[in-house]
N, C-alpha and C positions, 0 to 999 in steps of 0.2 A: 279260200284261206290258203296262204302259202305254207309250205312245209317248214320253213324256218320259224314262222310264227307258232306253229303247232309244237315244234320241238322245245320252244322256250316256255311252254305252259307246264304247270305242275301236274302230276298224275291225277290228283283229285279234281282239278279244274278241267282237265282233259276228259275225264269220265263224265262230268256234268255236261260239258259242251257237246260231247258225243250223243248223250241222251236227247238233248235239245234238238240237235241236228237231225236225229232219227225221227223225232216227232214232227219236225218241219217237213221232212221228206214225205212222211205218211200223209200229212195234211195237203201237200202239193199234189200227191197222187190222187187223193180223194177229190180235190177240187177239179183236177183234170178230167176225172171220170164224169163229174156232174156237168161242168162246162169247160170246154177246151181252154187251156192256158194260151196266152199270147206268145210267150217265150218258153217253149218246152225244153230248151237247153238248160234251164235252171234245174230241172230234175237231174240231168246228167251231171251238172256241176255239184249238186248236193251229194250225189252218190260218190263222186270222186273225193270230195272233202271228207266224207264219212270213212272211206277206205284209207285215206291218208291218216286220219286220226287213229283208226284202229291199228295201222301199221306202227305208227310212232308209239302208241300206248303199249303194244306188244314188245317193242324194242326196250322201252323204259322198264317194263316189268321184268324182262330177262336180265337187265343189268343189276337189278336189286336182288 
């Protein structure tokens, strides 16, 4: 997910999406432990997206 898309989201939507993405990351990690994933770069991409969302959320909360 691109930073511009994240910045356009409302704070409430951003929090909800962040929780969903964290759950997906945990699910990917568990699946990788059980049987290796074909594309492990998806884990890195998910972590990056979560970090972006957290940064934008913090910026939006500071503005308010």
